[in-house]
C-alpha positions, 0 to 999 in steps of 0.5 A: 108673024102673029098668025105663026105665033098663034099657030105655034101656041095651038100646036104646043097646047095640042101636043102637050108641050105648053106648060100649065100655070102653077096654082094653089089648090089648098087653101081654096079661094075664100076658104075658112081654115079652122085651126087654133094653132094657125096651121095652114096646109098649102098645096101647089100644082103644076109647078116647074120640076125642080122649082123651089116654092116661096110662100108669100103671106100678105106680101111677106115671106112666110117660110124659107123656100121649100121643094115639096108641092105640099107644105104647112104654114105655121103661126098664121094669125086669125083673120083674112090673108092673101097667099101667093107662092113664088117659084124660084130656080136653083139660084134663087131667082124668081121664075114665076108665081101663082095667082093670089088666093084669099082665105081666112083663119078662124080660131076659137075665142079665148073668151068663149065660155067665160061670163061677160062682165 
Protein backbone atom coordinates (compact mmCIF):
# COMPACT_ATOMS: atom_id res chain seq x y z
CA UNK A 1 0.00 0.00 0.00
CA UNK A 2 2.79 2.42 0.91
CA UNK A 3 4.53 1.78 -2.41
CA UNK A 4 1.27 2.58 -4.23
CA UNK A 5 0.97 5.94 -2.43
CA UNK A 6 4.56 6.82 -3.23
CA UNK A 7 4.01 5.83 -6.86
CA UNK A 8 0.87 8.00 -7.05
CA UNK A 9 2.76 10.95 -5.57
CA UNK A 10 5.53 10.55 -8.14
CA UNK A 11 2.98 10.34 -10.96
CA UNK A 12 1.14 13.43 -9.70
CA UNK A 13 4.39 15.38 -9.49
CA UNK A 14 5.54 14.25 -12.93
CA UNK A 15 2.21 15.15 -14.50
CA UNK A 16 2.06 18.56 -12.79
CA UNK A 17 -0.94 17.60 -10.64
CA UNK A 18 0.84 18.04 -7.34
CA UNK A 19 0.03 21.39 -5.78
CA UNK A 20 2.94 23.64 -4.92
CA UNK A 21 3.23 24.81 -1.33
CA UNK A 22 2.28 28.49 -0.90
CA UNK A 23 5.24 30.63 0.13
CA UNK A 24 6.16 34.20 0.91
CA UNK A 25 8.71 35.60 -1.55
CA UNK A 26 8.65 39.16 -0.21
CA UNK A 27 9.86 40.09 2.29
CA UNK A 28 12.66 37.57 2.03
CA UNK A 29 13.81 35.65 5.10
CA UNK A 30 16.32 37.83 6.94
CA UNK A 31 15.53 40.93 4.87
CA UNK A 32 15.80 44.39 6.40
CA UNK A 33 12.92 46.60 5.22
CA UNK A 34 13.80 50.31 5.27
CA UNK A 35 10.59 52.29 5.68
CA UNK A 36 9.92 55.05 8.20
CA UNK A 37 6.16 54.55 7.82
CA UNK A 38 6.32 50.84 8.62
CA UNK A 39 5.08 49.75 5.19
CA UNK A 40 6.02 46.21 4.17
CA UNK A 41 5.27 44.81 0.72
CA UNK A 42 4.14 41.16 0.91
CA UNK A 43 4.06 38.78 -2.07
CA UNK A 44 2.75 35.20 -1.81
CA UNK A 45 3.16 32.68 -4.63
CA UNK A 46 1.56 29.30 -5.27
CA UNK A 47 -1.58 30.05 -3.22
CA UNK A 48 -4.70 28.08 -4.11
CA UNK A 49 -6.87 29.89 -6.67
CA UNK A 50 -9.68 31.75 -4.91
CA UNK A 51 -8.03 31.57 -1.50
CA UNK A 52 -8.17 34.54 0.85
CA UNK A 53 -4.83 35.44 2.42
CA UNK A 54 -4.68 36.38 6.09
CA UNK A 55 -1.31 37.83 7.13
CA UNK A 56 -0.27 36.96 10.69
CA UNK A 57 2.45 39.24 12.03
CA UNK A 58 4.03 37.90 15.21
CA UNK A 59 1.08 35.51 15.53
CA UNK A 60 -1.63 38.21 15.28
CA UNK A 61 -3.77 39.18 12.26
CA UNK A 62 -2.10 42.18 10.60
CA UNK A 63 -5.03 43.04 8.31
CA UNK A 64 -8.31 41.71 7.02
CA UNK A 65 -8.02 38.75 4.61
CA UNK A 66 -7.10 39.81 1.07
CA UNK A 67 -7.60 38.11 -2.30
CA UNK A 68 -4.57 39.58 -4.07
CA UNK A 69 -1.24 37.72 -3.87
CA UNK A 70 0.58 41.05 -3.42
CA UNK A 71 -0.42 43.49 -0.68
CA UNK A 72 1.03 45.98 1.78
CA UNK A 73 1.15 45.83 5.56
CA UNK A 74 1.09 49.24 7.21
CA UNK A 75 2.24 50.50 10.58
CA UNK A 76 4.74 47.72 11.20
CA UNK A 77 6.99 48.88 14.03
CA UNK A 78 10.75 48.80 13.90
CA UNK A 79 12.43 45.59 14.96
CA UNK A 80 12.30 41.89 14.12
CA UNK A 81 9.02 40.28 13.06
CA UNK A 82 7.74 36.87 12.01
CA UNK A 83 5.25 36.74 9.13
CA UNK A 84 3.02 33.80 8.24
CA UNK A 85 0.18 33.96 5.71
CA UNK A 86 -2.80 31.74 6.40
CA UNK A 87 -4.93 30.61 3.44
CA UNK A 88 -8.70 30.66 3.96
CA UNK A 89 -11.48 29.13 1.87
CA UNK A 90 -14.64 31.01 0.83
CA UNK A 91 -16.22 30.29 4.24
CA UNK A 92 -13.19 31.71 6.08
CA UNK A 93 -11.87 28.32 7.22
CA UNK A 94 -8.09 27.79 7.24
CA UNK A 95 -6.87 25.51 4.44
CA UNK A 96 -3.12 26.00 4.74
CA UNK A 97 -0.36 28.39 5.61
CA UNK A 98 3.06 29.47 4.47
CA UNK A 99 6.29 28.77 6.25
CA UNK A 100 7.27 31.64 8.57
CA UNK A 101 9.52 34.41 7.31
CA UNK A 102 11.54 36.50 9.76
CA UNK A 103 12.42 40.04 8.69
CA UNK A 104 13.34 43.35 10.29
CA UNK A 105 11.95 46.84 9.86
CA UNK A 106 14.51 49.63 10.02
CA UNK A 107 13.33 53.18 10.67
CA UNK A 108 15.47 56.27 10.96
CA UNK A 109 15.98 57.38 14.53
CA UNK A 110 14.12 60.48 15.62
CA UNK A 111 17.30 61.41 17.47
CA UNK A 112 19.48 61.26 14.36
CA UNK A 113 21.04 64.63 13.67
CA UNK A 114 20.23 65.99 17.13
CA UNK A 115 23.07 66.75 19.55
CA UNK A 116 23.60 64.26 22.35
CA UNK A 117 23.12 65.84 25.77
